[in-house]
Every structure is written in C-alpha cells, then in structure tokens.
C-alpha positions as CSV (number, residue, x, y, z in Angstrom):
1,M,-19.1,155.2,71.3
2,S,-23.0,154.4,71.0
3,G,-24.6,153.0,74.4
4,I,-23.6,149.1,74.5
5,E,-19.9,150.5,74.3
6,N,-21.1,153.2,78.1
7,I,-23.3,150.5,79.3
8,K,-19.9,148.1,79.0
9,K,-17.4,150.7,80.5
10,K,-20.0,151.5,83.2
11,D,-20.6,147.8,83.6
12,L,-16.5,147.1,84.4
13,V,-16.8,150.3,86.0
14,K,-19.1,149.2,88.5
15,K,-17.2,145.4,88.8
16,F,-13.8,147.4,89.7
17,F,-15.3,149.0,92.6
18,D,-17.8,146.3,93.8
19,N,-14.6,144.1,94.6
20,Y,-11.9,147.0,95.7
21,N,-10.5,146.1,98.9
22,S,-12.0,142.7,99.1
23,K,-9.1,140.8,99.1
24,D,-8.7,138.1,102.3
25,I,-5.0,139.2,103.8
26,N,-4.1,136.5,107.3
27,Y,-1.6,137.1,109.4
28,N,-0.7,135.6,112.6
29,A,-2.0,137.2,115.3
30,N,1.5,138.0,117.6
31,E,2.6,140.1,114.5
32,V,-0.6,142.0,114.8
33,D,-0.2,142.7,117.9
34,A,3.7,143.6,117.9
35,T,3.6,145.3,115.4
36,I,0.8,147.8,117.2
37,G,2.4,147.6,120.2
38,F,5.9,148.8,118.9
39,F,3.9,152.5,117.7
40,V,1.6,152.6,120.2
41,N,4.3,152.3,122.9
42,R,6.6,155.1,120.6
43,N,3.7,157.7,121.4
44,F,1.2,157.3,118.2
45,D,-2.6,157.1,118.4
46,S,-3.6,153.7,118.0
47,G,-5.7,154.6,115.3
48,S,-2.5,155.8,113.8
49,A,-0.7,152.4,115.4
50,I,-3.7,150.1,113.5
51,N,-2.9,151.4,110.5
52,I,0.6,152.0,109.9
53,A,0.9,148.3,111.3
54,S,-1.1,146.9,108.2
55,I,1.2,148.9,106.1
56,L,3.9,147.7,107.6
57,L,2.8,144.1,107.5
58,Q,1.7,144.3,103.9
59,Q,5.4,145.6,103.1
60,A,7.0,143.0,105.3
61,K,5.2,140.1,103.2
62,K,5.5,141.7,100.1
63,D,9.5,142.2,100.4
64,K,9.5,138.5,102.5
65,V,10.9,140.3,105.6
66,D,9.9,138.9,109.5
67,I,7.7,141.2,110.7
68,Y,9.7,141.1,114.0
69,Q,13.5,141.4,112.4
70,L,11.6,145.0,110.5
71,L,10.8,145.7,114.1
72,D,14.4,145.3,116.0
73,T,15.8,147.4,113.2
74,L,13.2,150.2,113.5
75,K,14.1,149.9,117.3
76,G,16.8,151.8,117.3
77,I,15.3,154.7,115.5
78,E,14.9,158.5,117.6
79,E,11.4,158.4,117.6
80,I,11.1,161.6,114.2
81,Q,13.4,160.1,112.2
82,L,10.2,156.7,112.7
83,S,8.4,159.0,111.8
84,T,9.9,160.8,107.9
85,I,10.3,156.1,107.6
86,V,7.2,155.9,108.6
87,A,5.4,158.7,105.4
88,K,8.0,157.2,103.2
89,I,6.6,153.7,103.2
90,M,3.2,155.5,103.6
91,N,4.1,157.2,100.1
92,S,4.6,154.3,99.0
93,N,1.5,152.5,99.2
94,R,-0.9,155.1,98.6
95,S,-1.5,156.7,95.4
96,N,0.6,160.0,94.3
97,L,-2.7,162.7,94.7
98,S,-2.6,161.6,98.0
99,L,1.1,161.6,99.2
100,L,2.3,163.0,103.3
101,G,4.9,165.4,103.8
102,I,8.1,165.8,105.3
103,K,9.1,168.9,105.9
104,R,13.0,169.4,106.4
105,S,15.2,172.4,107.6
106,L,16.7,174.5,104.7
107,A,20.1,175.5,105.4
108,Q,21.5,178.3,103.1
109,N,24.9,178.6,102.8
110,T,25.0,181.3,99.7
111,I,26.0,184.8,100.2
112,E,22.9,185.9,99.2
113,S,21.2,184.3,101.8
114,R,23.1,187.2,104.0
115,N,21.2,190.1,102.9
116,I,17.2,187.7,103.3
117,I,15.0,189.4,106.5
118,Y,13.3,186.9,107.9
C-alpha cells in the first residue's frame, strides 16, 4: 500500500468517527416520559430506564409500532420476563462483541445426571 492510500483510509476513518452518533432523533416528549416512567415504576434505575426507553423508542420507530401499544403489551409481563425481553431487544441493537447475557436454569432429566454430585 502506498502512503497516499494510507492517508485516504485514515481520512475516511476519521470522517466516520466524527459523524458517528451525530444523527438527530426526535420523539414526542410525552412518549419519552411515559416510556421512562414505565421502567422506573418497574424498579429499573433511572439511568437504565432512560437507556432502555431510547432503544425501545428507536425500535418502535423502525418497526412503525405505537410506543403506547408496546407499553400496554409489556404491562402484563412479570419483572423477570420483562428483563429477559429488554435484554433481547438491547442485544438486537448492540454489536455482537458486547451482548448481554440471560441466565437460564438447565433442566437435566437424563439418566447420567443422577450420578453427578453437586
């Protein structure tokens, strides 16, 4: 690679990172407050509620779903199920290098499991 090609690539990388997260996103204030309030009332920290709300609002906008309809659907879900759903939604909006984990209990109903001492 020549020095000129390296300079061009460096400029492209610099432009990419200079423009990263610079896209303006506008939401109705009532929708934002309702979404944040929903998660705060479900015992999420305020910082977590804000992050989750922003991701849900983005996803609802992408999927062309009314956020109030989405929140009504989530009202009937228990806290553990809600945490799992939130983790899956957040993972769909993250890089594969930093996924959130979900612990599942492994049910072992095999004959071999009776010989294992815990």
